[in-house]
Backbone as ProteinMPNN parsed JSONL, in Angstrom:
{"seq_chain_A": "MQYRDSLRSDRSAADLRAPAGLASRPTACFSLIARPTPGLMPRVLELFAKRDLVPSAFVARTEGRDGDELSIDVQMEGMDRELADYVARCMRQIVGVDVVLVSEKRFAVTA", "coords_chain_A": {"N_chain_A": [[-15.451, -14.037, -6.383], [-17.089, -14.17, -4.642], [-15.671, -15.237, -2.382], [-13.798, -13.604, -1.913], [-15.758, -11.242, -0.771], [-16.188, -12.54, 1.64], [-13.701, -13.07, 2.999], [-13.735, -10.058, 3.785], [-16.125, -9.972, 5.279], [-15.409, -11.334, 7.723], [-13.165, -9.831, 8.544], [-14.291, -7.357, 9.452], [-15.554, -8.471, 11.228], [-13.923, -9.285, 13.09], [-12.551, -6.735, 13.702], [-14.696, -5.461, 14.9], [-14.98, -7.447, 17.272], [-12.594, -6.429, 19.251], [-11.677, -4.483, 21.609], [-13.318, -1.694, 22.719], [-12.111, 1.537, 21.712], [-9.423, 1.02, 21.397], [-7.122, 1.105, 18.664], [-7.054, 0.043, 15.422], [-4.651, -2.054, 13.458], [-1.907, -0.626, 11.918], [-1.868, 0.764, 8.774], [0.594, 1.141, 6.126], [0.977, 3.942, 4.094], [1.907, 4.046, 0.45], [2.697, 6.671, -2.033], [3.32, 6.789, -5.156], [5.069, 8.963, -8.053], [6.069, 8.419, -11.446], [8.343, 7.689, -14.399], [6.372, 6.313, -17.162], [7.16, 3.197, -17.367], [7.431, -0.134, -18.495], [8.596, -2.182, -16.685], [8.306, -1.263, -14.204], [6.108, -1.507, -12.348], [6.171, -4.251, -11.788], [8.851, -4.17, -10.463], [8.197, -2.233, -8.181], [6.283, -3.992, -6.947], [7.895, -6.103, -6.036], [9.168, -5.394, -3.851], [7.674, -5.963, -2.013], [6.926, -8.679, -2.407], [9.454, -10.243, -1.93], [9.646, -10.083, 0.308], [7.836, -11.4, 1.448], [5.044, -10.398, 1.443], [1.56, -9.314, 0.64], [0.389, -6.448, -0.668], [-2.477, -4.263, 0.766], [-3.642, -3.145, -1.108], [-3.34, -1.668, -4.484], [-2.717, 0.596, -6.726], [-2.735, 1.714, -10.04], [-2.072, 4.256, -12.514], [-1.72, 6.06, -15.557], [-1.016, 9.324, -15.985], [-1.077, 13.012, -16.666], [-0.725, 15.347, -19.595], [-0.085, 13.793, -21.807], [0.068, 11.188, -20.874], [2.437, 10.938, -19.679], [3.349, 10.447, -17.114], [3.269, 7.96, -14.537], [1.181, 6.992, -11.942], [1.082, 5.505, -8.635], [-0.395, 3.895, -6.245], [-0.05, 2.527, -3.32], [-0.964, 0.187, -0.703], [-0.244, -1.227, 2.625], [-1.402, -2.974, 4.85], [-0.489, -3.532, 8.541], [1.996, -3.027, 8.501], [4.99, -1.938, 10.014], [6.215, 1.15, 10.983], [9.314, 1.601, 10.613], [9.892, -0.406, 8.777], [8.218, 0.13, 6.823], [9.304, 2.931, 6.247], [11.931, 2.137, 5.019], [11.332, 0.457, 2.688], [10.128, 2.859, 1.43], [12.383, 4.215, 0.921], [13.977, 2.191, -0.564], [12.33, 2.234, -2.921], [12.273, 4.819, -4.043], [15.153, 4.665, -5.058], [14.63, 3.1, -7.336], [14.918, 3.04, -11.098], [13.755, 5.666, -12.547], [11.494, 6.584, -10.74], [10.364, 9.234, -9.506], [9.035, 10.868, -7.545], [8.342, 9.76, -4.192], [6.038, 9.208, -1.402], [5.399, 8.38, 1.691], [2.973, 7.228, 4.249], [0.921, 6.983, 7.219], [-2.032, 5.278, 7.958], [-4.435, 5.209, 10.494], [-7.32, 3.217, 11.775], [-9.591, 3.9, 14.081], [-11.31, 1.855, 16.223], [-14.592, 1.477, 17.322], [-17.305, 0.936, 19.558]], "CA_chain_A": [[-15.818, -12.789, -5.888], [-17.52, -14.584, -3.394], [-14.432, -15.556, -1.716], [-13.137, -11.837, -1.343], [-16.547, -10.837, -0.251], [-16.216, -13.673, 3.175], [-12.885, -12.031, 3.679], [-14.152, -8.766, 4.111], [-17.096, -9.68, 6.538], [-14.525, -11.976, 8.57], [-12.16, -8.965, 8.963], [-14.986, -6.595, 9.62], [-16.206, -9.09, 12.743], [-12.912, -9.271, 13.949], [-12.593, -5.566, 14.344], [-15.967, -5.297, 16.218], [-14.68, -7.807, 18.604], [-11.837, -5.445, 19.779], [-12.046, -3.534, 22.847], [-13.45, -0.394, 22.41], [-11.344, 2.487, 22.419], [-8.328, 0.358, 20.657], [-6.876, 1.193, 17.017], [-6.955, -1.21, 14.562], [-3.412, -2.288, 12.999], [-1.67, 0.637, 11.104], [-1.662, 0.936, 7.319], [1.261, 2.19, 5.474], [0.35, 4.021, 2.431], [2.719, 4.506, -0.584], [2.523, 6.992, -3.336], [4.851, 6.888, -6.024], [5.31, 9.405, -9.404], [7.051, 7.86, -11.771], [7.822, 7.925, -15.894], [5.716, 4.971, -17.31], [7.745, 2.205, -18.104], [7.019, -1.264, -18.419], [9.325, -3.026, -15.761], [8.103, -0.499, -13.202], [5.305, -1.928, -11.386], [6.827, -5.437, -11.205], [9.834, -3.721, -9.477], [7.598, -1.815, -6.826], [5.685, -5.222, -6.116], [8.844, -6.956, -5.702], [9.698, -5.139, -2.767], [6.812, -6.416, -1.222], [7.097, -9.966, -2.59], [10.411, -10.54, -1.065], [9.166, -9.751, 2.211], [6.626, -12.426, 1.638], [4.048, -9.617, 1.783], [0.65, -8.92, -0.188], [-0.184, -5.495, -0.523], [-3.762, -4.905, 0.525], [-4.398, -2.301, -2.08], [-2.479, -1.553, -5.413], [-3.59, 1.245, -7.975], [-1.792, 2.465, -11.163], [-2.82, 4.846, -13.638], [-0.977, 7.082, -16.26], [-1.435, 10.686, -15.907], [-0.54, 13.778, -17.518], [-1.598, 15.306, -20.995], [0.241, 12.685, -22.866], [0.114, 10.266, -19.989], [3.73, 10.576, -19.38], [3.748, 10.224, -15.735], [2.567, 6.772, -13.752], [0.969, 7.499, -10.385], [0.941, 4.409, -8.105], [-0.614, 3.828, -4.895], [0.142, 0.862, -2.933], [-1.343, 0.232, 1.079], [0.297, -2.43, 3.236], [-1.833, -3.232, 5.989], [-0.151, -4.236, 9.177], [3.282, -2.488, 8.182], [5.309, -1.072, 10.929], [6.758, 2.807, 10.531], [10.338, 1.238, 10.241], [9.823, -1.272, 7.561], [7.529, 1.285, 5.753], [10.511, 3.989, 5.56], [12.843, 1.529, 4.445], [10.605, 0.285, 1.502], [9.935, 3.618, 0.639], [14.225, 4.352, 0.672], [14.176, 1.57, -1.655], [11.546, 2.68, -4.004], [13.177, 5.572, -4.223], [16.238, 4.046, -5.728], [14.07, 2.255, -8.401], [15.29, 4.052, -12.352], [12.312, 6.261, -13.05], [10.816, 6.925, -9.664], [10.827, 10.827, -9.212], [8.854, 11.137, -6.049], [7.462, 8.698, -3.326], [5.525, 9.672, -0.04], [4.938, 7.728, 2.495], [2.322, 7.999, 5.306], [0.248, 6.035, 7.651], [-3.081, 5.611, 8.595], [-5.073, 3.982, 11.213], [-8.602, 3.383, 12.218], [-10.075, 3.796, 15.49], [-12.373, 0.477, 16.416], [-15.489, 1.828, 17.824], [-18.478, -0.155, 19.77]], "C_chain_A": [[-16.319, -12.857, -4.596], [-16.651, -14.793, -2.053], [-14.025, -14.22, -0.664], [-14.172, -11.536, -0.29], [-16.559, -11.622, 1.799], [-15.283, -12.98, 3.577], [-12.954, -10.812, 4.726], [-15.074, -9.046, 5.474], [-16.336, -10.365, 7.434], [-13.794, -10.787, 9.239], [-12.856, -7.752, 9.674], [-15.728, -6.992, 11.27], [-15.189, -9.171, 13.446], [-12.458, -8.037, 14.436], [-13.582, -5.208, 15.235], [-15.669, -6.272, 17.192], [-13.718, -7.182, 19.628], [-12.534, -4.803, 20.579], [-12.386, -2.098, 22.07], [-12.522, 0.547, 22.848], [-9.781, 2.097, 21.425], [-8.084, 0.835, 19.234], [-6.734, 0.178, 16.72], [-5.152, -1.067, 13.833], [-2.752, -1.116, 11.97], [-1.378, 0.163, 9.42], [-0.696, 1.84, 6.821], [0.708, 2.006, 3.895], [1.645, 4.76, 1.43], [2.047, 5.62, -1.81], [3.561, 7.527, -3.806], [4.272, 7.891, -7.228], [6.272, 8.805, -10.094], [7.361, 7.856, -13.7], [7.439, 6.229, -15.921], [6.579, 3.939, -18.252], [7.236, 0.848, -17.752], [7.261, -2.461, -17.299], [8.78, -2.308, -14.503], [7.196, -0.829, -11.995], [5.571, -3.039, -10.656], [7.913, -5.157, -10.24], [9.362, -3.197, -8.164], [7.204, -3.005, -6.096], [6.71, -6.209, -5.531], [9.474, -6.384, -4.635], [8.806, -5.715, -1.749], [6.797, -8.322, -1.394], [8.114, -10.827, -1.844], [10.646, -10.563, 0.099], [8.087, -10.666, 2.767], [5.278, -11.721, 2.174], [2.856, -9.181, 0.519], [0.039, -7.694, 0.109], [-1.779, -5.518, -0.222], [-4.371, -3.942, -0.317], [-3.022, -1.836, -2.912], [-3.149, -0.993, -6.724], [-2.358, 2.032, -8.522], [-2.458, 3.09, -12.058], [-2.118, 5.649, -14.286], [-1.938, 8.313, -15.949], [-0.817, 11.766, -16.829], [-1.575, 14.082, -18.906], [-1.074, 14.133, -21.892], [0.637, 11.254, -22.039], [1.841, 9.781, -19.952], [4.332, 10.689, -18.12], [2.789, 9.023, -15.235], [2.195, 7.309, -12.465], [0.564, 6.094, -9.605], [0.537, 4.651, -6.632], [-0.564, 2.565, -4.269], [-0.138, 1.275, -1.234], [-0.869, -1.216, 1.509], [-0.022, -2.498, 4.567], [-1.104, -4.016, 7.387], [1.436, -3.663, 9.408], [3.769, -1.485, 9.473], [6.447, -0.061, 10.468], [8.31, 2.057, 10.149], [10.726, 0.7, 8.906], [9.321, -0.33, 6.518], [8.911, 2.359, 4.943], [11.625, 3.16, 4.886], [12.429, 1.122, 3.124], [10.575, 1.739, 0.867], [11.489, 4.366, 0.17], [14.212, 3.789, -0.712], [13.326, 1.819, -2.957], [11.948, 3.941, -4.42], [14.506, 5.428, -5.179], [15.819, 3.212, -7.197], [14.094, 3.556, -9.628], [13.849, 4.486, -12.58], [11.434, 6.918, -12.358], [11.359, 8.772, -9.397], [10.31, 11.096, -8.014], [8.207, 9.974, -5.063], [6.965, 9.423, -1.987], [5.251, 8.345, 0.401], [3.899, 7.991, 4.213], [1.438, 6.632, 5.991], [-1.033, 6.137, 8.272], [-3.674, 4.73, 9.535], [-6.877, 4.476, 11.547], [-9.255, 3.34, 13.573], [-11.199, 2.8, 15.435], [-13.061, 1.098, 17.549], [-16.694, 0.812, 18.179], [-19.713, 0.181, 18.966]], "O_chain_A": [[-16.168, -12.056, -3.674], [-17.008, -14.515, -0.908], [-13.971, -13.969, 0.539], [-13.838, -11.513, 0.894], [-16.924, -11.071, 2.838], [-15.549, -12.17, 4.465], [-12.513, -10.623, 5.859], [-14.839, -8.485, 6.544], [-16.66, -9.836, 8.498], [-13.805, -10.742, 10.469], [-12.164, -7.099, 10.455], [-16.21, -6.246, 12.122], [-15.423, -9.138, 14.655], [-11.948, -8.051, 15.557], [-13.305, -4.663, 16.303], [-16.188, -5.947, 18.26], [-13.965, -7.363, 20.821], [-13.727, -4.524, 20.458], [-11.822, -1.603, 21.094], [-12.092, 0.576, 24.001], [-9.188, 3.001, 20.836], [-9.13, 0.944, 18.593], [-6.336, -0.714, 17.47], [-4.588, 0.026, 13.781], [-3.551, -0.828, 11.079], [-0.662, -0.787, 9.104], [-0.844, 3.058, 6.919], [0.347, 1.144, 3.094], [2.185, 5.832, 1.701], [0.997, 5.348, -2.393], [4.403, 8.307, -3.364], [3.074, 7.753, -7.479], [7.346, 8.592, -9.532], [6.319, 8.071, -14.319], [7.846, 5.295, -15.23], [6.642, 3.901, -19.481], [6.613, 0.721, -16.698], [6.485, -3.382, -17.041], [8.879, -3.071, -13.542], [7.472, -0.491, -10.844], [5.417, -3.155, -9.44], [7.959, -5.838, -9.216], [9.914, -3.55, -7.122], [7.558, -3.211, -4.935], [6.403, -7.021, -4.658], [10.545, -6.936, -4.387], [9.258, -5.932, -0.624], [6.653, -9.059, -0.419], [7.822, -11.869, -1.258], [11.595, -10.955, 0.777], [7.599, -10.765, 3.892], [4.557, -12.199, 3.048], [3.315, -8.725, -0.528], [-0.79, -7.659, 1.018], [-2.465, -6.422, -0.698], [-5.599, -3.857, -0.303], [-1.929, -1.654, -2.375], [-3.829, -1.615, -7.539], [-1.45, 2.655, -7.972], [-3.484, 2.561, -12.485], [-1.565, 6.346, -13.435], [-3.152, 8.328, -15.74], [-0.064, 11.396, -17.73], [-2.613, 13.518, -19.25], [-1.852, 13.621, -22.697], [1.381, 10.393, -22.511], [2.325, 8.664, -20.135], [5.52, 10.955, -17.935], [1.591, 9.096, -15.508], [2.96, 8.108, -11.924], [-0.43, 5.554, -10.09], [1.084, 5.501, -5.929], [-1.083, 1.579, -4.794], [0.281, 2.272, -0.645], [-1.09, -2.214, 0.822], [0.787, -2.184, 5.441], [-1.164, -5.243, 7.303], [2.004, -3.892, 10.476], [3.127, -0.509, 9.859], [7.392, -0.373, 9.744], [8.345, 1.988, 8.921], [11.574, 1.141, 8.13], [9.948, -0.062, 5.493], [9.299, 2.499, 3.783], [12.261, 3.808, 4.054], [13.235, 1.451, 2.254], [11.021, 1.811, -0.278], [11.593, 4.997, -0.882], [14.354, 4.435, -1.75], [13.837, 1.523, -4.037], [11.876, 3.971, -5.648], [14.691, 6.28, -6.049], [16.663, 2.793, -7.99], [13.591, 4.665, -9.446], [12.923, 3.697, -12.769], [10.645, 7.707, -12.877], [12.471, 9.251, -9.178], [11.105, 11.621, -7.235], [7.383, 9.276, -5.654], [7.707, 10.315, -1.578], [4.942, 7.387, -0.308], [4.192, 8.816, 5.078], [1.316, 5.54, 5.436], [-1.208, 7.028, 9.104], [-3.462, 3.522, 9.431], [-7.432, 5.574, 11.549], [-9.282, 2.187, 14.004], [-12.038, 2.955, 14.548], [-12.467, 1.306, 18.607], [-17.078, -0.014, 17.351], [-20.701, -0.552, 19.016]]}, "name": "protein", "num_of_chains": 1, "seq": "MQYRDSLRSDRSAADLRAPAGLASRPTACFSLIARPTPGLMPRVLELFAKRDLVPSAFVARTEGRDGDELSIDVQMEGMDRELADYVARCMRQIVGVDVVLVSEKRFAVTA"}
């Protein structure tokens, strides 16, 4: 845990050194709704792994009355829009995936 905290503090320090008014790197955000099957999460992560990428966040949870839906949220810092759209199209082709939404967030760096 100590190693992870030191990475966060380094990243924050790097953001503070950026000139005021510049935006940080974009973060692609993916939100999926699917049928909960054992192989779904590895299939989603494989789309990043085969591109040698590690998502900055990955959260999965079952939802619905009977846990009949799986909601997955993935964030990938530094992914450009073109690649994010392509990965979203690939996610839509995974068996059991009902909905894939993709968006981008940016945080302004201020002094």
